[in-house]
PLY file of the C-alpha trace (Angstrom):
ply
format ascii 1.0
element vertex 301
property float x
property float y
property float z
element edge 300
property int vertex1
property int vertex2
end_header
-2.33 1.54 22.25
-5.99 0.04 21.38
-5.58 -0.60 17.62
-8.34 -0.81 14.93
-7.11 -2.43 11.52
-9.90 -2.70 9.14
-8.43 -4.95 6.09
-6.34 -6.62 8.60
-6.84 -9.63 5.90
-4.78 -7.74 3.06
-1.34 -7.55 2.07
-0.26 -4.66 4.13
-3.06 -5.06 6.53
-1.76 -7.86 7.49
1.49 -6.56 7.92
0.43 -3.64 9.97
-1.36 -5.93 12.26
2.23 -8.45 12.92
3.61 -5.34 13.17
1.21 -3.18 15.87
1.10 -6.96 18.24
4.73 -7.05 17.77
4.92 -3.52 19.78
2.53 -4.28 22.26
-0.72 -3.25 20.75
-3.89 -4.55 21.80
-5.57 -5.32 18.34
-9.41 -5.93 16.78
-9.63 -6.36 13.49
-12.46 -5.04 11.00
-13.15 -6.66 7.85
-15.11 -9.36 6.01
-12.56 -12.22 6.99
-13.17 -11.00 10.43
-16.93 -11.02 9.80
-17.56 -7.18 9.88
-18.85 -6.28 6.25
-17.47 -2.04 6.85
-20.54 -1.42 3.59
-22.98 -1.85 6.76
-22.95 1.24 8.28
-24.62 -0.15 11.40
-21.45 -3.29 11.20
-19.15 -0.60 11.03
-20.35 1.20 13.96
-20.91 -1.94 16.06
-17.20 -3.05 15.69
-15.70 0.08 16.36
-17.76 0.63 20.02
-16.44 -2.80 20.79
-12.87 -2.15 20.71
-12.76 1.03 22.05
-10.24 2.11 19.93
-6.91 4.54 20.27
-6.36 4.49 16.68
-8.48 3.19 13.73
-6.27 2.28 10.86
-8.51 2.18 7.95
-7.00 0.25 4.95
-10.08 -1.82 3.84
-10.68 -1.34 0.27
-10.92 -2.63 -3.28
-7.47 -2.34 -4.70
-7.14 -4.10 -7.89
-6.39 -1.43 -10.63
-7.25 -3.40 -13.36
-10.41 -4.67 -11.47
-11.37 -1.41 -11.10
-11.18 -0.45 -14.87
-13.69 -3.37 -15.61
-16.20 -2.36 -12.59
-15.62 1.49 -12.09
-18.52 2.00 -10.25
-18.53 -0.77 -7.72
-15.11 0.35 -6.72
-16.09 3.72 -6.24
-19.06 3.00 -4.21
-17.67 0.36 -1.91
-14.38 2.69 -1.38
-15.98 5.47 -0.37
-19.15 3.87 1.33
-16.18 2.17 3.71
-14.88 5.19 4.14
-17.88 7.15 4.79
-19.22 4.44 7.14
-15.63 4.04 9.73
-15.30 8.28 9.61
-19.14 7.84 11.10
-18.51 5.19 13.07
-15.51 7.06 14.55
-17.19 10.09 15.14
-20.69 8.49 16.74
-18.36 5.91 18.76
-14.49 6.94 19.23
-14.55 10.80 18.44
-10.77 10.90 20.63
-9.64 8.24 18.21
-6.77 9.05 15.75
-7.88 7.82 12.11
-4.82 7.08 9.80
-6.94 6.52 6.72
-4.66 4.96 4.53
-4.28 6.24 0.42
-1.98 6.11 -2.45
0.40 7.70 -4.21
-1.59 7.03 -7.65
-3.95 9.64 -6.08
-1.10 12.20 -7.62
-1.38 10.44 -11.31
1.48 11.30 -13.63
3.98 13.74 -11.47
4.55 17.31 -12.79
8.14 17.36 -10.84
9.79 15.02 -8.77
10.35 14.54 -6.47
6.51 14.39 -5.70
5.77 16.64 -2.80
2.25 16.44 -0.89
1.39 19.79 -2.27
1.24 17.67 -5.61
-2.23 18.26 -7.26
-4.77 15.12 -7.37
-4.69 13.60 -10.95
-5.88 10.01 -10.37
-5.59 8.25 -13.61
-7.71 5.06 -13.01
-10.93 4.33 -11.10
-9.48 2.91 -8.21
-6.80 6.33 -8.18
-10.27 8.03 -8.22
-12.08 5.64 -5.38
-9.19 6.41 -3.36
-8.85 10.29 -3.61
-12.52 10.74 -3.38
-11.95 8.82 0.25
-8.61 11.05 1.43
-10.92 14.04 0.38
-13.82 12.45 2.61
-10.89 11.84 5.59
-10.13 15.59 5.11
-13.32 16.83 5.34
-14.56 15.04 8.86
-11.09 16.58 10.23
-12.55 20.14 9.15
-16.18 19.59 9.58
-16.06 16.93 12.57
-13.17 17.81 14.62
-11.60 13.96 14.08
-7.79 13.68 14.43
-6.98 12.18 10.74
-3.72 11.47 9.51
-3.82 10.86 5.44
-0.75 8.57 4.62
0.08 8.07 0.56
1.79 5.01 0.31
4.35 4.35 -3.00
4.57 1.32 -4.06
5.67 -1.48 -1.50
6.35 -4.55 -1.86
7.09 -7.52 -0.12
6.06 -11.36 1.21
2.47 -11.75 0.74
1.81 -9.45 -2.16
-0.89 -10.80 -5.10
1.19 -11.15 -7.97
-0.86 -8.88 -9.77
2.14 -6.44 -8.93
4.84 -6.33 -10.31
7.51 -6.93 -7.84
4.86 -10.01 -6.66
4.78 -11.28 -10.11
8.62 -10.96 -11.34
9.04 -12.32 -7.86
6.88 -15.46 -7.97
8.33 -15.91 -11.96
11.95 -16.58 -10.23
10.76 -18.68 -7.68
9.39 -20.98 -9.98
12.30 -20.79 -11.97
14.37 -21.50 -9.67
12.38 -24.19 -8.18
12.85 -25.84 -12.00
16.56 -25.36 -11.55
16.17 -22.83 -14.26
19.08 -20.31 -15.34
19.57 -18.05 -16.32
16.19 -16.67 -15.28
14.03 -15.50 -18.09
11.82 -12.57 -17.94
9.85 -10.33 -20.68
9.25 -6.81 -19.67
7.64 -4.10 -21.86
10.42 -0.15 -21.08
13.12 -1.06 -18.97
13.55 2.37 -18.63
10.54 3.38 -16.04
11.11 3.86 -12.73
9.60 3.93 -9.85
9.59 4.40 -5.93
9.23 1.01 -4.15
9.03 0.27 -0.42
9.03 -2.22 1.79
5.78 -3.42 3.04
7.42 -3.86 6.49
8.50 -0.23 6.41
5.34 0.93 5.31
3.71 -0.13 8.36
5.96 0.90 10.63
5.50 4.43 9.08
1.33 4.28 9.59
2.02 3.29 13.21
4.48 5.99 13.73
2.50 8.60 12.31
-0.09 7.51 14.38
1.85 7.50 17.28
4.09 10.80 16.42
2.75 12.93 14.07
0.32 15.93 14.35
-2.90 15.76 11.83
-2.12 15.86 8.26
-1.05 14.39 4.96
1.86 12.28 4.34
3.86 10.57 1.59
5.13 7.40 2.74
8.21 6.24 -0.09
11.93 5.72 -0.25
12.17 8.97 -1.92
14.43 6.65 -4.94
13.50 5.12 -7.90
14.63 1.91 -9.36
14.27 0.91 -13.33
12.75 -1.78 -14.24
16.24 -3.16 -15.95
17.59 -2.49 -12.22
15.19 -4.12 -10.67
15.16 -7.54 -12.87
18.99 -7.53 -12.05
18.34 -7.36 -8.69
15.73 -9.66 -8.61
17.98 -12.41 -10.29
20.80 -11.66 -7.92
18.77 -12.30 -4.84
17.60 -15.44 -6.42
21.16 -16.85 -7.10
20.63 -16.85 -10.92
21.52 -15.17 -14.14
19.09 -13.09 -16.19
17.85 -13.58 -19.46
15.47 -10.27 -19.98
13.95 -9.59 -23.32
11.94 -6.68 -24.05
8.66 -7.63 -25.77
7.91 -4.04 -27.78
4.09 -4.87 -27.84
3.96 -4.48 -23.82
5.49 -1.01 -24.12
2.88 1.43 -23.81
2.75 4.46 -25.63
2.33 7.19 -23.17
4.46 5.48 -20.23
4.95 7.74 -17.30
9.18 7.31 -17.18
9.47 8.35 -13.16
7.96 8.26 -9.72
9.62 9.20 -7.06
7.51 10.91 -3.81
9.45 12.94 -1.28
9.44 11.57 2.50
10.37 14.46 4.03
7.60 15.74 5.72
6.61 12.30 7.36
10.97 11.82 8.32
10.37 15.11 9.99
7.44 14.64 11.65
8.81 10.70 13.07
12.68 9.82 12.34
11.24 7.41 9.85
13.55 5.81 7.30
13.15 3.28 5.23
15.24 0.49 6.90
14.97 -2.88 4.64
17.17 -2.83 1.27
15.22 -3.72 -1.92
18.01 -6.34 -2.10
16.40 -7.79 1.21
12.63 -7.21 0.01
13.40 -9.46 -3.17
15.44 -12.01 -1.53
12.37 -12.39 0.73
9.57 -11.95 -1.36
11.38 -14.89 -3.88
11.85 -17.05 -0.70
8.21 -16.41 0.69
7.07 -17.44 -2.97
9.16 -20.61 -2.74
7.10 -21.74 0.58
4.25 -21.06 -1.26
5.27 -23.49 -4.34
6.21 -25.90 -2.83
3.31 -26.37 -0.25
1.04 -26.20 -3.56
0 1
1 2
2 3
3 4
4 5
5 6
6 7
7 8
8 9
9 10
10 11
11 12
12 13
13 14
14 15
15 16
16 17
17 18
18 19
19 20
20 21
21 22
22 23
23 24
24 25
25 26
26 27
27 28
28 29
29 30
30 31
31 32
32 33
33 34
34 35
35 36
36 37
37 38
38 39
39 40
40 41
41 42
42 43
43 44
44 45
45 46
46 47
47 48
48 49
49 50
50 51
51 52
52 53
53 54
54 55
55 56
56 57
57 58
58 59
59 60
60 61
61 62
62 63
63 64
64 65
65 66
66 67
67 68
68 69
69 70
70 71
71 72
72 73
73 74
74 75
75 76
76 77
77 78
78 79
79 80
80 81
81 82
82 83
83 84
84 85
85 86
86 87
87 88
88 89
89 90
90 91
91 92
92 93
93 94
94 95
95 96
96 97
97 98
98 99
99 100
100 101
101 102
102 103
103 104
104 105
105 106
106 107
107 108
108 109
109 110
110 111
111 112
112 113
113 114
114 115
115 116
116 117
117 118
118 119
119 120
120 121
121 122
122 123
123 124
124 125
125 126
126 127
127 128
128 129
129 130
130 131
131 132
132 133
133 134
134 135
135 136
136 137
137 138
138 139
139 140
140 141
141 142
142 143
143 144
144 145
145 146
146 147
147 148
148 149
149 150
150 151
151 152
152 153
153 154
154 155
155 156
156 157
157 158
158 159
159 160
160 161
161 162
162 163
163 164
164 165
165 166
166 167
167 168
168 169
169 170
170 171
171 172
172 173
173 174
174 175
175 176
176 177
177 178
178 179
179 180
180 181
181 182
182 183
183 184
184 185
185 186
186 187
187 188
188 189
189 190
190 191
191 192
192 193
193 194
194 195
195 196
196 197
197 198
198 199
199 200
200 201
201 202
202 203
203 204
204 205
205 206
206 207
207 208
208 209
209 210
210 211
211 212
212 213
213 214
214 215
215 216
216 217
217 218
218 219
219 220
220 221
221 222
222 223
223 224
224 225
225 226
226 227
227 228
228 229
229 230
230 231
231 232
232 233
233 234
234 235
235 236
236 237
237 238
238 239
239 240
240 241
241 242
242 243
243 244
244 245
245 246
246 247
247 248
248 249
249 250
250 251
251 252
252 253
253 254
254 255
255 256
256 257
257 258
258 259
259 260
260 261
261 262
262 263
263 264
264 265
265 266
266 267
267 268
268 269
269 270
270 271
271 272
272 273
273 274
274 275
275 276
276 277
277 278
278 279
279 280
280 281
281 282
282 283
283 284
284 285
285 286
286 287
287 288
288 289
289 290
290 291
291 292
292 293
293 294
294 295
295 296
296 297
297 298
298 299
299 300
């Protein structure tokens, strides 16, 4: 396939570009790092026209939840504008292309029932999630109003090599790598509530799902998740084992949130039925690969 990837300079986008190229696709990139400002409608249209894509993967977004609280207007304006410009560009220049408009499990907010299905109501609980919900609904509108072939994956927590340490697994993996490099054993971690559970998937499995959706699925909404949840306590035990060290896990009451969501777990059955996708990379492997990546980064500093 001829693929155009927005946000290919980011964490998931970079892995998607690698996966598509390894699968034999002709990949073009549209992002600031590739010289395209997606906030400029004319630039977005030119990128789509030049790529002549069979599929457009739209991953570009402001994606830091914490920063979104500090500047909600910018997150809302930019994420919606980028989605709008990409969709308009496809409508004008590549109306037969498939658009894989990547969203987030954050759209659902605190789950009312588990596992979370695609029919769950949207209750985003931070400005980033609101911006992604808006972009997701916009993509659905373009499918309904203009007949674009739009697939809307909603990815739950994903991790792996190359992720910024603003996310839990990346942060813990970096701490583990630092400890190993210093020869510390056991590895000391301090957390809030250790019994909260989240649904983690390796980023390499996630991007494989995106490509399978583009290749095999009918337009619609698809959760991308493992369907299993892991507690923070279990995560740290696995991480210490992956690093080859013992664990010294301490709980700081000041880090325990008053209204913590105890479990988030998605239902991937629609994705599985449409594509045959199953997660292939065990969480233990994700953690070991991420620690190894951080050790390489630390040694290069």
